Backbone as JSON Lines, residues from 0, in Angstrom:
{"i":0,"aa":"M","n":[30.1,140.85,-21.81],"ca":[28.95,141.02,-20.92],"c":[27.97,139.85,-21.04]}
{"i":1,"aa":"K","n":[27.72,139.43,-22.31],"ca":[26.82,138.31,-22.53],"c":[27.36,137.04,-21.89]}
{"i":2,"aa":"K","n":[28.68,136.84,-21.99],"ca":[29.28,135.65,-21.4],"c":[29.06,135.62,-19.89]}
{"i":3,"aa":"L","n":[29.23,136.79,-19.23],"ca":[29.02,136.86,-17.79],"c":[27.57,136.57,-17.45]}
{"i":4,"aa":"F","n":[26.65,137.09,-18.27],"ca":[25.21,136.88,-18.03],"c":[24.87,135.4,-18.1]}
{"i":5,"aa":"W","n":[25.32,134.74,-19.18],"ca":[24.99,133.32,-19.35],"c":[25.72,132.44,-18.34]}
{"i":6,"aa":"S","n":[26.91,132.88,-17.91],"ca":[27.62,132.13,-16.86],"c":[26.85,132.19,-15.55]}
{"i":7,"aa":"A","n":[26.3,133.37,-15.26],"ca":[25.52,133.53,-14.03],"c":[24.26,132.68,-14.08]}
{"i":8,"aa":"I","n":[23.62,132.66,-15.27],"ca":[22.4,131.84,-15.44],"c":[22.73,130.36,-15.23]}
{"i":9,"aa":"A","n":[23.86,129.94,-15.79],"ca":[24.27,128.53,-15.67],"c":[24.52,128.16,-14.22]}
{"i":10,"aa":"I","n":[25.17,129.06,-13.48],"ca":[25.45,128.79,-12.07],"c":[24.16,128.66,-11.28]}
{"i":11,"aa":"V","n":[23.21,129.56,-11.53],"ca":[21.91,129.51,-10.84],"c":[21.19,128.21,-11.18]}
{"i":12,"aa":"F","n":[21.22,127.82,-12.46],"ca":[20.55,126.59,-12.91],"c":[21.14,125.36,-12.23]}
{"i":13,"aa":"L","n":[22.48,125.28,-12.19],"ca":[23.14,124.15,-11.57],"c":[22.87,124.09,-10.07]}
{"i":14,"aa":"T","n":[22.8,125.27,-9.44],"ca":[22.51,125.34,-8.0],"c":[21.11,124.8,-7.71]}
{"i":15,"aa":"I","n":[20.15,125.18,-8.58],"ca":[18.77,124.7,-8.4],"c":[18.7,123.19,-8.55]}
{"i":16,"aa":"I","n":[19.4,122.66,-9.57],"ca":[19.41,121.21,-9.8],"c":[20.01,120.49,-8.59]}
{"i":17,"aa":"A","n":[21.11,121.0,-8.06],"ca":[21.76,120.37,-6.9],"c":[20.84,120.39,-5.69]}
{"i":18,"aa":"A","n":[20.15,121.53,-5.48],"ca":[19.25,121.64,-4.33],"c":[18.1,120.67,-4.46]}
{"i":19,"aa":"C","n":[17.56,120.55,-5.69],"ca":[16.46,119.62,-5.92],"c":[16.91,118.17,-5.69]}
{"i":20,"aa":"S","n":[18.15,117.88,-6.11],"ca":[18.68,116.52,-5.94],"c":[18.83,116.18,-4.47]}
{"i":21,"aa":"I","n":[19.34,117.14,-3.68],"ca":[19.5,116.91,-2.24],"c":[18.15,116.73,-1.56]}
{"i":22,"aa":"A","n":[17.18,117.57,-1.95],"ca":[15.84,117.48,-1.36],"c":[15.2,116.14,-1.67]}
{"i":23,"aa":"A","n":[15.4,115.69,-2.91],"ca":[14.81,114.41,-3.31],"c":[15.42,113.26,-2.53]}
{"i":24,"aa":"T","n":[16.74,113.36,-2.33],"ca":[17.43,112.3,-1.57],"c":[16.98,112.27,-0.13]}
{"i":25,"aa":"Q","n":[16.82,113.48,0.47],"ca":[16.38,113.55,1.85],"c":[14.95,113.09,2.01]}
{"i":26,"aa":"G","n":[14.12,113.38,1.03],"ca":[12.72,113.0,1.11],"c":[12.49,111.53,0.82]}
{"i":27,"aa":"N","n":[13.39,110.92,0.09],"ca":[13.24,109.53,-0.29],"c":[14.55,108.78,-0.02]}
{"i":28,"aa":"P","n":[14.85,108.51,1.25],"ca":[16.11,107.83,1.57],"c":[16.17,106.48,0.9]}
{"i":29,"aa":"T","n":[17.38,106.09,0.55],"ca":[17.59,104.83,-0.16],"c":[17.4,103.64,0.76]}
{"i":30,"aa":"K","n":[16.62,102.69,0.3],"ca":[16.46,101.46,1.06],"c":[17.61,100.52,0.76]}
{"i":31,"aa":"I","n":[18.01,99.77,1.77],"ca":[19.0,98.74,1.54],"c":[18.44,97.4,2.03]}
{"i":32,"aa":"T","n":[18.99,96.32,1.53],"ca":[18.57,95.0,1.98],"c":[19.5,94.54,3.09]}
{"i":33,"aa":"I","n":[18.92,94.15,4.19],"ca":[19.68,93.77,5.38],"c":[19.49,92.28,5.67]}
{"i":34,"aa":"R","n":[20.59,91.61,5.94],"ca":[20.52,90.22,6.38],"c":[20.58,90.2,7.9]}
{"i":35,"aa":"A","n":[19.56,89.61,8.51],"ca":[19.51,89.48,9.96],"c":[19.84,88.04,10.35]}
{"i":36,"aa":"E","n":[20.65,87.88,11.37],"ca":[20.98,86.57,11.92],"c":[20.79,86.65,13.43]}
{"i":37,"aa":"I","n":[19.89,85.81,13.94],"ca":[19.46,85.95,15.33],"c":[19.38,84.57,15.99]}
{"i":38,"aa":"W","n":[19.89,84.49,17.2],"ca":[19.71,83.3,18.03],"c":[19.2,83.76,19.39]}
{"i":39,"aa":"A","n":[18.11,83.16,19.84],"ca":[17.52,83.54,21.12],"c":[17.12,82.31,21.91]}
{"i":40,"aa":"D","n":[17.25,82.4,23.2],"ca":[16.79,81.37,24.12],"c":[15.65,82.02,24.93]}
{"i":41,"aa":"N","n":[14.41,81.73,24.55],"ca":[14.0,80.74,23.57],"c":[13.3,81.33,22.35]}
{"i":42,"aa":"W","n":[12.75,82.54,22.44],"ca":[11.85,83.07,21.41],"c":[12.03,84.57,21.3]}
{"i":43,"aa":"F","n":[11.84,85.09,20.07],"ca":[11.93,86.54,19.87],"c":[10.91,87.0,18.83]}
{"i":44,"aa":"A","n":[10.6,88.28,18.89],"ca":[9.91,88.99,17.81],"c":[10.72,90.25,17.54]}
{"i":45,"aa":"L","n":[11.04,90.49,16.26],"ca":[11.85,91.65,15.86],"c":[10.98,92.67,15.14]}
{"i":46,"aa":"Y","n":[11.14,93.93,15.53],"ca":[10.44,95.04,14.89],"c":[11.46,96.06,14.41]}
{"i":47,"aa":"N","n":[11.16,96.7,13.28],"ca":[11.88,97.9,12.87],"c":[10.94,99.06,13.15]}
{"i":48,"aa":"G","n":[11.18,99.79,14.22],"ca":[10.19,100.73,14.69],"c":[8.95,99.97,15.12]}
{"i":49,"aa":"E","n":[7.79,100.37,14.62],"ca":[6.53,99.71,14.96],"c":[6.22,98.52,14.05]}
{"i":50,"aa":"T","n":[7.02,98.34,13.01],"ca":[6.72,97.32,12.0],"c":[7.32,95.97,12.38]}
{"i":51,"aa":"L","n":[6.46,94.95,12.47],"ca":[6.95,93.61,12.76],"c":[7.71,93.07,11.56]}
{"i":52,"aa":"I","n":[8.95,92.65,11.79],"ca":[9.79,92.09,10.74],"c":[9.78,90.57,10.76]}
{"i":53,"aa":"K","n":[9.92,89.99,11.95],"ca":[10.04,88.53,12.04],"c":[9.73,88.05,13.44]}
{"i":54,"aa":"E","n":[9.0,86.94,13.51],"ca":[8.83,86.21,14.77],"c":[9.58,84.89,14.66]}
{"i":55,"aa":"D","n":[10.1,84.45,15.77],"ca":[10.75,83.15,15.83],"c":[9.8,82.1,15.27]}
{"i":56,"aa":"S","n":[10.32,81.24,14.4],"ca":[9.47,80.26,13.74],"c":[9.04,79.12,14.66]}
{"i":57,"aa":"V","n":[9.71,78.98,15.81],"ca":[9.34,77.95,16.78],"c":[8.57,78.61,17.92]}
{"i":58,"aa":"P","n":[7.34,78.2,18.2],"ca":[6.51,78.86,19.22],"c":[7.16,78.84,20.6]}
{"i":59,"aa":"I","n":[6.86,79.86,21.4],"ca":[7.4,79.94,22.75],"c":[6.87,78.79,23.61]}
{"i":60,"aa":"T","n":[5.78,78.17,23.23],"ca":[5.25,77.03,23.97],"c":[6.1,75.77,23.82]}
{"i":61,"aa":"T","n":[7.1,75.83,22.93],"ca":[8.03,74.69,22.77],"c":[9.08,74.75,23.87]}
{"i":62,"aa":"E","n":[9.14,73.71,24.68],"ca":[10.0,73.76,25.87],"c":[11.48,73.88,25.51]}
{"i":63,"aa":"R","n":[11.92,73.18,24.5],"ca":[13.32,73.26,24.09],"c":[13.36,73.81,22.65]}
{"i":64,"aa":"S","n":[13.75,75.06,22.55],"ca":[13.81,75.7,21.23],"c":[15.12,76.46,21.14]}
{"i":65,"aa":"F","n":[16.04,75.98,20.32],"ca":[17.36,76.6,20.22],"c":[17.75,76.87,18.77]}
{"i":66,"aa":"N","n":[16.75,77.17,17.95],"ca":[17.02,77.42,16.53],"c":[17.55,78.83,16.31]}
{"i":67,"aa":"A","n":[18.27,79.01,15.19],"ca":[18.67,80.34,14.75],"c":[17.76,80.75,13.59]}
{"i":68,"aa":"E","n":[17.59,82.04,13.41],"ca":[16.8,82.57,12.29],"c":[17.7,83.44,11.43]}
{"i":69,"aa":"R","n":[17.64,83.2,10.11],"ca":[18.38,84.01,9.15],"c":[17.42,84.46,8.06]}
{"i":70,"aa":"F","n":[17.34,85.76,7.81],"ca":[16.37,86.29,6.85],"c":[16.81,87.68,6.41]}
{"i":71,"aa":"T","n":[16.15,88.22,5.39],"ca":[16.47,89.56,4.9],"c":[15.23,90.45,4.98]}
{"i":72,"aa":"F","n":[15.48,91.75,5.08],"ca":[14.4,92.73,5.03],"c":[14.97,94.05,4.53]}
{"i":73,"aa":"E","n":[14.1,94.92,4.03],"ca":[14.53,96.23,3.53],"c":[14.29,97.29,4.59]}
{"i":74,"aa":"A","n":[15.2,98.26,4.66],"ca":[15.07,99.33,5.64],"c":[15.85,100.55,5.2]}
{"i":75,"aa":"T","n":[15.56,101.67,5.83],"ca":[16.3,102.91,5.61],"c":[16.88,103.37,6.94]}
{"i":76,"aa":"S","n":[17.84,104.29,6.87],"ca":[18.49,104.79,8.08],"c":[17.67,105.92,8.7]}
{"i":77,"aa":"P","n":[17.65,106.02,10.03],"ca":[18.3,105.11,10.99],"c":[17.4,103.92,11.31]}
{"i":78,"aa":"L","n":[18.02,102.81,11.68],"ca":[17.28,101.64,12.09],"c":[16.9,101.75,13.57]}
{"i":79,"aa":"Q","n":[15.64,101.52,13.88],"ca":[15.22,101.39,15.27],"c":[14.79,99.94,15.46]}
{"i":80,"aa":"L","n":[15.72,99.13,15.94],"ca":[15.49,97.69,16.08],"c":[14.97,97.4,17.48]}
{"i":81,"aa":"N","n":[13.81,96.76,17.53],"ca":[13.17,96.45,18.8],"c":[12.89,94.95,18.89]}
{"i":82,"aa":"F","n":[13.23,94.38,20.02],"ca":[12.98,92.95,20.26],"c":[12.05,92.75,21.45]}
{"i":83,"aa":"I","n":[11.16,91.79,21.32],"ca":[10.54,91.16,22.48],"c":[11.18,89.78,22.58]}
{"i":84,"aa":"V","n":[11.79,89.47,23.71],"ca":[12.49,88.2,23.86],"c":[11.95,87.47,25.09]}
{"i":85,"aa":"K","n":[11.65,86.19,24.91],"ca":[11.09,85.4,26.0],"c":[11.89,84.13,26.22]}
{"i":86,"aa":"D","n":[12.24,83.91,27.47],"ca":[12.77,82.6,27.85],"c":[11.57,81.71,28.14]}
{"i":87,"aa":"Y","n":[11.69,80.43,27.83],"ca":[10.57,79.52,28.08],"c":[10.29,79.4,29.58]}
{"i":88,"aa":"K","n":[9.02,79.42,29.94],"ca":[8.58,79.13,31.29],"c":[7.27,78.37,31.19]}
{"i":89,"aa":"A","n":[7.07,77.4,32.07],"ca":[5.85,76.6,32.03],"c":[4.64,77.43,32.43]}
{"i":90,"aa":"N","n":[4.84,78.36,33.38],"ca":[3.78,79.26,33.84],"c":[4.44,80.41,34.59]}
{"i":91,"aa":"D","n":[3.65,81.16,35.36],"ca":[4.2,82.35,36.01],"c":[5.15,82.05,37.17]}
{"i":92,"aa":"T","n":[5.38,80.77,37.47],"ca":[6.43,80.46,38.44],"c":[7.8,80.81,37.86]}
{"i":93,"aa":"G","n":[7.88,80.84,36.54],"ca":[9.17,81.08,35.89],"c":[9.99,79.81,35.74]}
{"i":94,"aa":"L","n":[9.43,78.66,36.12],"ca":[10.17,77.41,36.09],"c":[9.93,76.62,34.81]}
{"i":95,"aa":"E","n":[10.79,75.68,34.56],"ca":[10.62,74.74,33.46],"c":[10.82,73.32,33.99]}
{"i":96,"aa":"Y","n":[10.34,72.35,33.22],"ca":[10.41,70.93,33.61],"c":[9.74,70.67,34.97]}
{"i":97,"aa":"I","n":[8.65,71.37,35.22],"ca":[7.98,71.26,36.52],"c":[7.51,69.82,36.77]}
{"i":98,"aa":"G","n":[7.77,69.35,38.0],"ca":[7.35,68.01,38.38],"c":[8.3,66.91,37.98]}
{"i":99,"aa":"T","n":[9.43,67.27,37.41],"ca":[10.45,66.28,37.02],"c":[11.72,66.56,37.82]}
{"i":100,"aa":"P","n":[12.66,65.62,37.81],"ca":[13.93,65.85,38.52],"c":[14.71,67.04,37.95]}
{"i":101,"aa":"R","n":[14.35,67.48,36.75],"ca":[15.06,68.6,36.11],"c":[14.41,69.95,36.4]}
{"i":102,"aa":"Q","n":[13.39,69.99,37.25],"ca":[12.71,71.26,37.55],"c":[13.73,72.33,37.9]}
{"i":103,"aa":"Q","n":[13.61,73.5,37.24],"ca":[14.62,74.53,37.44],"c":[14.14,75.88,36.9]}
{"i":104,"aa":"M","n":[14.91,76.91,37.23],"ca":[14.73,78.22,36.6],"c":[15.45,78.17,35.26]}
{"i":105,"aa":"G","n":[14.81,78.67,34.23],"ca":[15.46,78.7,32.92],"c":[16.37,79.91,32.78]}
{"i":106,"aa":"D","n":[17.22,79.89,31.78],"ca":[18.07,81.05,31.52],"c":[17.86,81.53,30.09]}
{"i":107,"aa":"G","n":[17.93,82.84,29.91],"ca":[17.7,83.43,28.59],"c":[19.0,83.73,27.86]}
{"i":108,"aa":"G","n":[18.88,84.56,26.83],"ca":[20.05,84.97,26.06],"c":[19.66,85.36,24.65]}
{"i":109,"aa":"L","n":[20.25,86.42,24.14],"ca":[19.98,86.91,22.78],"c":[21.29,87.37,22.15]}
{"i":110,"aa":"I","n":[21.5,86.93,20.9],"ca":[22.62,87.45,20.11],"c":[22.11,87.67,18.7]}
{"i":111,"aa":"A","n":[22.52,88.8,18.09],"ca":[22.03,89.13,16.75],"c":[23.04,90.0,16.03]}
{"i":112,"aa":"Q","n":[23.04,89.87,14.7],"ca":[23.85,90.76,13.88],"c":[23.08,91.08,12.6]}
{"i":113,"aa":"F","n":[23.32,92.3,12.1],"ca":[22.61,92.79,10.92],"c":[23.64,93.3,9.92]}
{"i":114,"aa":"T","n":[23.55,92.8,8.68],"ca":[24.57,93.06,7.66],"c":[23.95,93.65,6.41]}
{"i":115,"aa":"D","n":[24.6,94.67,5.86],"ca":[24.2,95.21,4.56],"c":[24.5,94.15,3.52]}
{"i":116,"aa":"L","n":[23.47,93.62,2.88],"ca":[23.66,92.49,1.97],"c":[24.53,92.86,0.78]}
{"i":117,"aa":"A","n":[24.46,94.11,0.33],"ca":[25.21,94.53,-0.86],"c":[26.7,94.68,-0.58]}
{"i":118,"aa":"T","n":[27.04,95.2,0.6],"ca":[28.44,95.49,0.89],"c":[29.08,94.47,1.83]}
{"i":119,"aa":"G","n":[28.27,93.69,2.53],"ca":[28.81,92.75,3.5],"c":[29.2,93.41,4.81]}
{"i":120,"aa":"K","n":[28.88,94.69,4.97],"ca":[29.25,95.43,6.18],"c":[28.24,95.17,7.29]}
{"i":121,"aa":"V","n":[28.76,94.82,8.47],"ca":[27.89,94.65,9.63],"c":[27.49,96.03,10.14]}
{"i":122,"aa":"I","n":[26.19,96.29,10.21],"ca":[25.72,97.63,10.57],"c":[25.11,97.69,11.97]}
{"i":123,"aa":"A","n":[24.85,96.54,12.58],"ca":[24.33,96.54,13.95],"c":[24.55,95.17,14.57]}
{"i":124,"aa":"V","n":[24.87,95.17,15.85],"ca":[25.04,93.92,16.61],"c":[24.46,94.13,18.0]}
{"i":125,"aa":"T","n":[24.13,93.03,18.66],"ca":[23.74,93.12,20.06],"c":[24.99,93.31,20.91]}
{"i":126,"aa":"N","n":[24.95,94.33,21.78],"ca":[26.06,94.58,22.7],"c":[25.54,95.47,23.83]}
{"i":127,"aa":"E","n":[26.45,96.0,24.62],"ca":[26.05,96.79,25.79],"c":[25.41,98.12,25.44]}
{"i":128,"aa":"N","n":[25.4,98.51,24.16],"ca":[24.75,99.75,23.76],"c":[23.23,99.61,23.67]}
{"i":129,"aa":"A","n":[22.73,98.38,23.66],"ca":[21.29,98.16,23.69],"c":[20.76,98.48,25.09]}
{"i":130,"aa":"V","n":[19.46,98.81,25.15],"ca":[18.83,99.03,26.46],"c":[17.68,98.04,26.62]}
{"i":131,"aa":"I","n":[17.4,97.69,27.88],"ca":[16.49,96.59,28.19],"c":[15.49,96.99,29.26]}
{"i":132,"aa":"F","n":[14.27,96.46,29.1],"ca":[13.22,96.67,30.1],"c":[12.57,95.31,30.38]}
{"i":133,"aa":"V","n":[12.51,94.93,31.64],"ca":[11.99,93.62,32.04],"c":[10.49,93.72,32.3]}
{"i":134,"aa":"I","n":[9.69,92.84,31.68],"ca":[8.25,92.86,31.92],"c":[7.73,91.58,32.57]}
{"i":135,"aa":"H","n":[8.58,90.57,32.73],"ca":[8.2,89.4,33.52],"c":[9.41,88.87,34.25]}
{"i":136,"aa":"K","n":[9.26,88.77,35.59],"ca":[10.36,88.29,36.44],"c":[9.8,87.24,37.38]}
{"i":137,"aa":"A","n":[10.4,86.04,37.36],"ca":[9.94,84.95,38.23],"c":[10.93,83.8,38.21]}
{"i":138,"aa":"P","n":[11.04,83.11,39.34],"ca":[10.43,83.46,40.64],"c":[11.24,84.56,41.32]}
{"i":139,"aa":"L","n":[10.58,85.3,42.21],"ca":[11.29,86.34,42.94],"c":[12.15,85.74,44.06]}
{"i":140,"aa":"N","n":[11.84,84.5,44.42],"ca":[12.62,83.77,45.41],"c":[13.1,82.48,44.77]}
{"i":141,"aa":"T","n":[14.41,82.3,44.7],"ca":[14.95,81.12,44.0],"c":[14.58,79.8,44.68]}
{"i":142,"aa":"A","n":[14.1,79.87,45.92],"ca":[13.68,78.64,46.61],"c":[12.51,77.98,45.91]}
{"i":143,"aa":"C","n":[11.81,78.73,45.06],"ca":[10.67,78.18,44.32],"c":[11.09,76.97,43.49]}
{"i":144,"aa":"A","n":[12.3,77.0,42.97],"ca":[12.77,75.9,42.11],"c":[12.86,74.58,42.87]}
{"i":145,"aa":"K","n":[12.88,74.63,44.21],"ca":[12.98,73.42,45.02],"c":[11.62,72.96,45.54]}
{"i":146,"aa":"E","n":[10.57,73.74,45.25],"ca":[9.23,73.36,45.72],"c":[8.8,72.06,45.06]}
{"i":147,"aa":"S","n":[8.15,71.17,45.83],"ca":[7.68,69.91,45.25],"c":[6.45,70.11,44.38]}
{"i":148,"aa":"S","n":[5.64,71.1,44.72],"ca":[4.45,71.41,43.91],"c":[4.35,72.92,43.76]}
{"i":149,"aa":"P","n":[5.21,73.52,42.94],"ca":[5.23,74.99,42.83],"c":[3.96,75.55,42.2]}
{"i":150,"aa":"V","n":[3.42,76.59,42.83],"ca":[2.22,77.26,42.32],"c":[2.52,78.75,42.21]}
{"i":151,"aa":"A","n":[2.29,79.29,41.04],"ca":[2.58,80.71,40.8],"c":[1.81,81.6,41.77]}
{"i":152,"aa":"G","n":[2.53,82.49,42.44],"ca":[1.89,83.43,43.36],"c":[1.77,82.92,44.77]}
{"i":153,"aa":"Q","n":[2.17,81.68,45.01],"ca":[2.06,81.11,46.35],"c":[3.44,80.75,46.9]}
{"i":154,"aa":"G","n":[3.57,80.89,48.24],"ca":[4.82,80.55,48.89],"c":[6.0,81.34,48.32]}
{"i":155,"aa":"S","n":[7.04,80.62,47.96],"ca":[8.23,81.27,47.42],"c":[8.12,81.55,45.92]}
{"i":156,"aa":"C","n":[7.01,81.16,45.32],"ca":[6.87,81.28,43.86],"c":[6.15,82.56,43.44]}
{"i":157,"aa":"T","n":[6.53,83.67,44.05],"ca":[5.95,84.95,43.65],"c":[6.59,85.42,42.35]}
{"i":158,"aa":"F","n":[5.9,86.31,41.66],"ca":[6.4,86.81,40.38],"c":[6.0,88.27,40.2]}
{"i":159,"aa":"K","n":[6.63,88.9,39.24],"ca":[6.34,90.3,38.91],"c":[6.13,90.41,37.42]}
{"i":160,"aa":"T","n":[5.03,91.04,37.02],"ca":[4.77,91.24,35.6],"c":[4.22,92.63,35.38]}
{"i":161,"aa":"M","n":[4.46,93.18,34.23],"ca":[3.96,94.52,33.9],"c":[3.72,94.62,32.41]}
{"i":162,"aa":"P","n":[2.85,95.54,31.98],"ca":[2.58,95.68,30.55],"c":[3.74,96.33,29.81]}
{"i":163,"aa":"E","n":[3.73,96.16,28.5],"ca":[4.72,96.87,27.68],"c":[4.45,98.37,27.78]}
{"i":164,"aa":"P","n":[5.49,99.18,27.91],"ca":[5.28,100.63,27.94],"c":[4.62,101.12,26.65]}
{"i":165,"aa":"T","n":[3.77,102.11,26.76],"ca":[3.07,102.67,25.61],"c":[4.07,103.25,24.6]}
{"i":166,"aa":"N","n":[3.88,102.86,23.34],"ca":[4.7,103.4,22.23],"c":[6.19,103.12,22.37]}
{"i":167,"aa":"W","n":[6.54,102.02,23.06],"ca":[7.97,101.79,23.31],"c":[8.74,101.46,22.04]}
{"i":168,"aa":"K","n":[8.06,101.05,20.98],"ca":[8.77,100.72,19.73],"c":[9.06,101.95,18.88]}
{"i":169,"aa":"S","n":[8.47,103.08,19.21],"ca":[8.65,104.3,18.42],"c":[10.1,104.8,18.52]}
{"i":170,"aa":"P","n":[10.66,105.29,17.4],"ca":[12.01,105.87,17.46],"c":[12.09,107.04,18.43]}
{"i":171,"aa":"D","n":[10.96,107.72,18.68],"ca":[10.96,108.89,19.55],"c":[10.75,108.55,21.02]}
{"i":172,"aa":"F","n":[10.57,107.27,21.32],"ca":[10.32,106.87,22.71],"c":[11.53,107.21,23.58]}
{"i":173,"aa":"N","n":[11.27,107.73,24.76],"ca":[12.34,108.08,25.7],"c":[12.69,106.85,26.54]}
{"i":174,"aa":"D","n":[13.81,106.22,26.23],"ca":[14.22,105.01,26.94],"c":[15.33,105.28,27.95]}
{"i":175,"aa":"S","n":[15.45,106.55,28.39],"ca":[16.55,106.9,29.29],"c":[16.44,106.2,30.65]}
{"i":176,"aa":"S","n":[15.24,105.75,31.0],"ca":[15.08,105.05,32.28],"c":[15.31,103.55,32.16]}
{"i":177,"aa":"W","n":[15.51,103.07,30.94],"ca":[15.76,101.63,30.74],"c":[17.19,101.3,31.18]}
{"i":178,"aa":"T","n":[17.44,100.03,31.34],"ca":[18.73,99.55,31.82],"c":[19.65,99.15,30.67]}
{"i":179,"aa":"Q","n":[20.91,99.5,30.79],"ca":[21.9,99.08,29.8],"c":[21.96,97.55,29.77]}
{"i":180,"aa":"A","n":[22.02,96.99,28.56],"ca":[22.09,95.53,28.43],"c":[23.34,94.98,29.1]}
{"i":181,"aa":"S","n":[23.19,93.82,29.7],"ca":[24.33,93.11,30.27],"c":[24.87,92.12,29.25]}
{"i":182,"aa":"K","n":[26.18,92.02,29.14],"ca":[26.81,91.09,28.22],"c":[27.12,89.78,28.93]}
{"i":183,"aa":"F","n":[27.02,88.69,28.17],"ca":[27.32,87.37,28.72],"c":[28.19,86.62,27.73]}
{"i":184,"aa":"T","n":[28.95,85.68,28.24],"ca":[29.78,84.84,27.38],"c":[28.97,83.66,26.86]}
{"i":185,"aa":"A","n":[29.48,83.02,25.82],"ca":[28.82,81.83,25.3],"c":[28.78,80.74,26.38]}
{"i":186,"aa":"A","n":[29.8,80.67,27.22],"ca":[29.82,79.67,28.28],"c":[28.71,79.91,29.29]}
{"i":187,"aa":"Q","n":[28.38,81.18,29.54],"ca":[27.32,81.5,30.5],"c":[25.94,81.18,29.93]}
{"i":188,"aa":"V","n":[25.75,81.45,28.64],"ca":[24.45,81.22,28.0],"c":[24.3,79.76,27.58]}
{"i":189,"aa":"N","n":[25.42,79.13,27.24],"ca":[25.43,77.74,26.79],"c":[24.5,77.52,25.58]}
{"i":190,"aa":"P","n":[24.77,78.22,24.47],"ca":[23.91,78.09,23.29],"c":[24.0,76.7,22.67]}
{"i":191,"aa":"K","n":[22.89,76.3,22.07],"ca":[22.84,74.97,21.46],"c":[22.52,75.11,19.97]}
{"i":192,"aa":"E","n":[21.68,74.21,19.45],"ca":[21.42,74.13,18.01],"c":[21.16,75.5,17.39]}
{"i":193,"aa":"G","n":[21.69,75.67,16.19],"ca":[21.45,76.9,15.45],"c":[22.55,77.92,15.63]}
{"i":194,"aa":"Y","n":[22.98,78.15,16.84],"ca":[24.01,79.15,17.11],"c":[25.29,78.85,16.35]}
{"i":195,"aa":"F","n":[25.67,77.59,16.26],"ca":[26.94,77.21,15.66],"c":[26.88,77.17,14.14]}
{"i":196,"aa":"E","n":[25.71,77.4,13.56],"ca":[25.57,77.44,12.11],"c":[25.89,78.81,11.53]}
{"i":197,"aa":"I","n":[26.12,79.78,12.4],"ca":[26.34,81.16,11.97],"c":[27.77,81.59,12.32]}
{"i":198,"aa":"T","n":[28.41,82.3,11.39],"ca":[29.71,82.9,11.66],"c":[29.46,84.28,12.26]}
{"i":199,"aa":"W","n":[29.69,84.41,13.55],"ca":[29.36,85.63,14.26],"c":[30.49,86.65,14.19]}
{"i":200,"aa":"N","n":[30.13,87.9,13.96],"ca":[31.1,88.98,14.04],"c":[31.6,89.07,15.48]}
{"i":201,"aa":"P","n":[32.89,89.31,15.7],"ca":[33.42,89.37,17.07],"c":[32.74,90.42,17.94]}
{"i":202,"aa":"Q","n":[32.14,91.44,17.31],"ca":[31.49,92.49,18.08],"c":[30.1,92.09,18.57]}
{"i":203,"aa":"A","n":[29.52,91.04,18.01],"ca":[28.19,90.58,18.44],"c":[28.31,89.85,19.77]}
{"i":204,"aa":"Q","n":[27.52,90.28,20.74],"ca":[27.6,89.73,22.08],"c":[26.25,89.16,22.52]}
{"i":205,"aa":"F","n":[26.29,88.15,23.38],"ca":[25.08,87.71,24.05],"c":[24.65,88.8,25.03]}
{"i":206,"aa":"I","n":[23.38,89.14,25.01],"ca":[22.89,90.14,25.95],"c":[21.61,89.65,26.63]}
{"i":207,"aa":"W","n":[21.31,90.27,27.75],"ca":[20.06,90.04,28.5],"c":[20.02,91.14,29.55]}
{"i":208,"aa":"S","n":[19.05,91.03,30.45],"ca":[19.08,91.9,31.61],"c":[20.21,91.43,32.52]}
{"i":209,"aa":"S","n":[20.35,92.04,33.67],"ca":[21.42,91.63,34.58],"c":[21.15,90.27,35.21]}
{"i":210,"aa":"D","n":[19.87,89.82,35.19],"ca":[19.5,88.55,35.8],"c":[19.12,87.55,34.71]}
{"i":211,"aa":"L","n":[20.05,86.7,34.35],"ca":[19.87,85.76,33.25],"c":[18.84,84.68,33.59]}
{"i":212,"aa":"L","n":[18.62,84.43,34.88],"ca":[17.73,83.35,35.3],"c":[16.3,83.81,35.58]}
{"i":213,"aa":"A","n":[16.13,84.84,36.38],"ca":[14.79,85.21,36.84],"c":[14.02,86.08,35.85]}
{"i":214,"aa":"D","n":[14.72,86.84,35.02],"ca":[14.04,87.73,34.08],"c":[13.66,86.94,32.83]}
{"i":215,"aa":"N","n":[12.36,86.69,32.67],"ca":[11.89,85.77,31.64],"c":[11.45,86.45,30.34]}
{"i":216,"aa":"T","n":[10.93,87.66,30.43],"ca":[10.53,88.39,29.22],"c":[11.14,89.78,29.26]}
{"i":217,"aa":"V","n":[11.91,90.13,28.23],"ca":[12.58,91.42,28.2],"c":[12.3,92.11,26.86]}
{"i":218,"aa":"L","n":[12.25,93.43,26.92],"ca":[12.16,94.26,25.73],"c":[13.54,94.86,25.46]}
{"i":219,"aa":"V","n":[13.93,94.9,24.21],"ca":[15.27,95.39,23.85],"c":[15.13,96.45,22.77]}
{"i":220,"aa":"R","n":[15.84,97.56,22.93],"ca":[15.88,98.62,21.92],"c":[17.32,98.85,21.47]}
{"i":221,"aa":"M","n":[17.51,98.87,20.12],"ca":[18.8,99.14,19.51],"c":[18.61,100.15,18.4]}
{"i":222,"aa":"T","n":[19.5,101.14,18.33],"ca":[19.45,102.13,17.26],"c":[20.75,102.07,16.46]}
{"i":223,"aa":"S","n":[20.64,102.09,15.13],"ca":[21.83,102.04,14.29],"c":[21.63,102.88,13.04]}
{"i":224,"aa":"S","n":[22.61,103.72,12.73],"ca":[22.58,104.5,11.5],"c":[23.3,103.73,10.39]}
{"i":225,"aa":"I","n":[22.66,103.64,9.24],"ca":[23.27,102.97,8.09],"c":[24.18,103.95,7.39]}
{"i":226,"aa":"K","n":[25.47,103.64,7.29],"ca":[26.42,104.56,6.66],"c":[27.01,103.94,5.4]}
């Protein structure tokens, strides 16, 4: 009888310990160190949820910026990765090299991969599972690129701009109305310096909105569970 009593006590004790261990794990998820590798044409800011992780080290005011960024940060699952990505534009015409023979509409592009530093496992990449919202589009008429003296908002050089949606970086934000990211090939984006310094996972894709030329500033949301 005593043996049964103490066996029952032991089972209850072990059950309590297991429950406490699970609760502690759920309340304090394990952080891991993540290596981020990002190439953007021309500039990005990366957030994990509402927290700013990294801004491109080359200012968006730099007309030709094709650097890659490689860095680490700590995070827990699930990751809510948010990007603000900007293609260079001289002004709201959406053009670059204004007043020169090279005057043109610029093209954007973003590729990124995130790796668990301890295991080497890629846990997130840019692909068609990301969603995108455009907040600056210009010019709305491609004839603007041929204007001899293009002025934003005049003639064919009209543009569209809108504010960032409220709380869009929150994991709870409803992005069902956003557009699925469009994938592009390296030949379409034509990446330059920095891109070739990184060994890209085959699953990492160049993404943007559906309009690589006219959409100059895009917001990107990616969700990934760390397993």
